[in-house]
N, C-alpha and C positions, 0 to 999 in steps of 0.2 A: 353688435360685432365690434370688437376692439382690435385694431391693427396698429402695429408699431413699424415705422420705417426708419432705417438708419443707413449711413454710408458705410461701405465695406472696405474702403481703402484709407487714404490720408485726407479725406474730404474732397470737395469740388468734383464729386462724381456725377453731378446733374440731378441731385435730390429735388431741387426746386421744381423742375419740370415734371418729374414723376409724381411728386406730391400733388402738384396742380392737376394732373390727369386723374389721380385717384380721388381728389377732394370732391369732385362733382358727385360722387356716389356716397359721401359721408355727411352726417348731420353736424358733426363737430370736428374741427382740426385744432390740435393743441401742440404747442412747442414745449418740450420737457427739459431742455438744458442749454447751456451756452449763453452767449451774449451777442453783441453786435460785431464781434470779431468774425462771426460767420456771415455769409451773404449768399443769396441765391437769386438767379435771374429767371423770371418767368416770361415767356414770349407768347402773346395772344394776338392773333390776327396781325402779326408783324410788329406789334408794339411791345417794347421791353419794359418790364417792371422789376426794379432792383430792390429786394427786400432784405432786411437784416434782423428784424425782430418780429414783424408782423408774420404770423403763420401763413403758409400758402392756403389757398381756398378763399382768399379775400375777393377774388374775381367773381366767385359764384355766390357771394352773399351768405356763406356759411357762418355758423357760430364759431368764433375764433377765441382761443384761450392761450394765455401765457402762464405757465405753471411756476410754482415756487422754486423749482430747481434752476430757473433762469436767473441770470444777473442782468439788470435792465438799466440802460442809460436813458433817462427820461427825455433828454433832448433829441436823441436819435428816434425814439418811439414817436414823439410828438411830430417830428419832421416827416416821418413815414405816413402817419395818419393824415397830415395835411396834404401831402403829395398825392395820396390815393384819392382823397375826397375831392381834390381839385380836378381829378379825372372823372368825377361823377360816381366813384365807388364808395358806397356807404358801408361802414364797418360795424358789425355786431361783435364787439370785442370785450373780453373779460380778462382782468389781470388779478392773479392771486394776491391776497393781502400780504402774504409772507415773501413775495418775490423780493430778492435783494436788489438794492439800488447801487449802481455804480456812481460814486461821488467824485467830484473833481480831484480830490486828494488821491483817489485810487489811480487815476490817469497819471498824475504827477509822479507818484511812487513807481509806477510801471516803467515810465520812461527813464527815471533816474537809476533804477535797479538794472535795467538792460544796458544802459550806458556804462555802468560800473563793472559789468561782467567781462571776464577775460574771454570766455567762450560764449558767444551769443546764442540765444535760444531762437531768435526770430519772432519775438512777440509783436503783436500788432499795436502795442502801446495804447490800448483802449481800456486798461484798468481791470480787465477780466479776472486775472489771477488774484489780484489784491482784494477784489470784491469777494471772491470765494474764500480767501484766507480769513476775512472778517466774518463770513458766515460760519466757518468752522470754529473760529475763536469766540463766537457769540457776541460779536461787536458790530453787527451789521445794521444798516439803515434799511428798513423794509418799505414796501409800497404804501402800506397803511400810514407810515410816519409822514409821508409827503402830503397827506390829506388833512393834517392837523399841525399847525405851527408849534403848538406846545410840545407835542410828541417829538418833533424834529429837534427843537431847541434842547430838550432834555437829553436826547441821544448825543448830540454834538458836544454838550457840556461834559458828558461822561467820557466820551472816547476822543474828543478833540485834542487834548494835550499830548496824548501818546502819538497821534498822527503828526502833529506839528513837530515833535521831537524827531520822529523817524525821517521826515522830509528834510529837516535841518541837518541831520547827521549825514544825509546823502548829498548835501550841498544845494538843496532846492529851496524854494520860497514857501515857508510854513504858513504864510497868511492865506494861502489858497484854501485851507481847511475851513475857515469860518468867514470867507470873503462874502460880504453881504449880497452883492449882486447875484452871485451863484445861488445862494440860499433862496433869495426872492424868486429867482427864475424857477427853481425846482418846486417851490411851494405853489407857484402859479400853475405850473403844469399839473401838480398834484390836485389842485382844485378843479381843473378842467377834466381830470380823469377820475375823480372821486366816484362818480356813478358807474364806473366800469370795474371797480374793485369787487372781487368775488372770492368764493371758496371753490377752487378748481377741483379738488378731490371730490367734494360733494356733488358738483355739477356732473362730473364724468360718471360717478357711480350711479346716480339717479338716472342719467341718460341710458346707461347700459341696462339697468333694471327695466326701463321702459322700452327696451329693445331698439333703441336708437344706435346709430353707428358712430364710432369715434376713431379718428386717425391721429396717432401721436407721431410727431416728426422730431428727429434729432438734428443737431448741427454737427459740423466737422465729420470725422470718420473714425472707424474702429481703432486705427493705429495712432490716433491722437488722444485716446482714452488715458486719463490720468493714472490708472492702475495698469492696464494691459497694453498701453501704447509704447512707443519707443522713447522711454524716459531718457533724458529730461526734455526731449524735444516734442512735447505734447501740449495739449490744452489743459485747462485747470478743472475740468468737469468729467463726468462719467458719460461716455458717448455711446456705449453699447446698449443693445435693446433691453437687457434686464434692468438697466437703471431707470427706464421709463416708469416702471411700476413704483419704484421707491420714490422717484422725484414727483410723481403725480398723485401718489396716495391711492393706487389701484392694486388690488391683489393680483398675483401672477396667474391665478386660475381663470382670470377674466380675459386673458389674451387669446385671440383666435388665430391671427396671422402675424408673421414677422417678415417684412419685405426688405431685402437688401438692394442697394443701388451700387453697381460696379461699372466702371468705365472700361471700354474695350482695350485700353492701355492703362497706364498709371501716371499720376502726377502728384507733386508735393510742393507746397509753399513753405519757405523758411528752411531752417537747418534740420539736420538729422539724417540718419542713414536711409538710403534708397537703393537697394542692390541693382536694379535694372536701369538706373538712370542713364540716359543718352546725352552726353555732354557736347557732342559735335553738331555737324550740319543737320543730321537726321533728327536730333532732338529739337533743334530750332524750327525745322520744317513742321514737325508735329505740333509744336507750340503755336506757330502762326496759323496753321490750318484749323486747329481746334480752338483758336482764340483763348489760349490758356493763360489768362491774366486774372488775378484775384478780383472778385466782385467787390470786396471790402477795401483792399489796399491798392489794387492795380499792379501788384508785384507779379513779375513773370513766374509761371509755375515751371518747376523742373519736370521733364517728361521722360518716360521710359516705356519699355515693353511690358506687357501684362505679366504680373508676378503671381503665378498660381500657388506658390508656397505661402505667401502672405494671405492670399485669398482663402485658402483652406483654413488657416487659423481664424480668419474673420467669420467663416461659417460656424466654427466651433464656438467662438465668443458670443455670437448673436443668435444662433439657432434658427437661421433663415428657413422659411417655408417656401419661398420663391425669390427669384432675383430679377431685376430689371437691368439690362445691359445698355449703356449709353455710348454715343459718339462712335458707333461702328463706322460711319462714313469717313471719319478722319483717316482710317487705315487704307482707304481706296488708293490704289497706285503704288503701294509698298509691296515689294516682293524680293525675298520672302518676308513673311511676318513671323516674328519670334515670340515664343511663350517660355517664360522661365518655369521649369518644372522641378528644379532642385537647386541646391546651393553647394558650392565647394567651400567648406570652412576648414582652413588650415590643412588641406589635403584630404579631408573626409567629406564624402557625399551625404548630404542630409536632405530630407524632404519636408521638414517642418522648421519654422523659424526658431532660432535660439532665444531664450528669455533675455539674455544680456544684450543691451543696446550696443555695447562695445564689440561683442562677438558678431552681431548682425552687421555692423559696419565693415567687418572683415570678410563677410560672405561674398563670393563671386557667383554670378548666375550661371546655371547650366540650362542651355536653351534647347528647345525643340522647334524646328522650322516647319512652317506651313505655307503652302502656296498662296500668294495674294490674288487680287482681282483688280481689273482696270475699269470695269463697268461702273457708271455713276449709279449710286443706290439711294440718293436722297429723295427720290420721287417714288420709291417702292411703296406699295400699299399693302402687300401681303408677304408673308415669309417666303412663299414660293417665288416671289419676284426677285429675291436676292440671288446673286450668282452662286453657283454650287460651292465655290471656295469660301465665300462669306458664310454660307450656311454651315460648312464644315468647321469653320473657325468657331462659330457660336456653339456648335455641338461639342467641340473639343473642350471649350471652357466649361461647359456644363458638366462634362464627364469628370474633369479635374476637380471641380468644386463639389460635385455630388448633389447639386440642387438644381431644380428646373429653372431655366431662364424663360420667364413667361412673357416678357416684353423686350423689344429691341428698338432703340432709338437711332434714327438715321439722319437727324438734323434737329435744330433747336425748336422748330415749331411744334405745336401740340399735335398737328395732323401728321407729323413725321415720326410716328410711333407705330410699330408693327406688333400686334399681339399674336402670340403663337396660338392662342385660343381666344375667341371673342370674350371680352369682359362681361360679366353678368350685369344686367340692368338693375 
């Protein structure tokens, strides 16, 4: 069985928790795109694990893979490996030989370019975009290069001068490109990870032929996709479900399920349009109650009412077979609860987002009000335990998106998850 899981909004939907819950039933968990600009928090028995590159499933000892569509900072990966192993968690990890490496000069260029922008994008300054630029330009350093000093030296000799010039032109320090301590550190990490280098496409296809189960996890969310997102306020990779097949080297006919994760409201980090954003006291209350601060950057997330217009487009982009709804508990005590069911764009009522980011920024939400609830739901064990108004809210979202909501999260803990139907063993 091959399942793909992606975020259905702007990221930060709670994918880490849902993947962690699903991972127990899969043999392999693989990350198919993004870099350490994404982060997810997994809570197990009250203990938090903050991960940026290691796929979820680490807690269960599953085979973990990092695919060639990922851009990887070796320092971050090595730090995560050490942190998990210090907690007694042994990792069965494989990294594709073609995985692009984020070099120190990518990070330098990222910061310099953002500083020079008149209109900020809100980048995390982690070199993600510049690493992807080099992949497309065929000037990348790959994981395999870190395992052989001669390979890395040859790559830097070829591409180094252009990087030095680019940094100097932006007013930065070009010596970062071939700074010996950085190179030595990367090579040392490469030596330690050499036995983990693998062919991810081959592993996954063989596993599927042997009727093993594979869970592919994405980073960020649908509307940060570099093609279909809110350009230019997007990430630098393909975040929708279809890209998993291309990034991992698995044919689309192998896909059995596509799971989307959607928050009971909506959040966004960084710049870009967000039609239902709540900028006043209510938005701040939602942020504090939901602990809406970035796992990677700590930046406060912008909060707003659920946007069913964007959600419908996400369903189209990803082809979800089911949805998991997270953070329903954050809405407890709010009355009424609003759902955006349409936009007013320059006086015209529309039910689907405009392609143009500039036009989306002009959209004003058209709301439908639903009655709230005051009962505490974080201890609910079954769907029937939820207040009638909470159930009605879940079912209304389901109707608007046209996809079954199979799981509802009412808190950060693994046990705080309600299944509409019991998951198969």
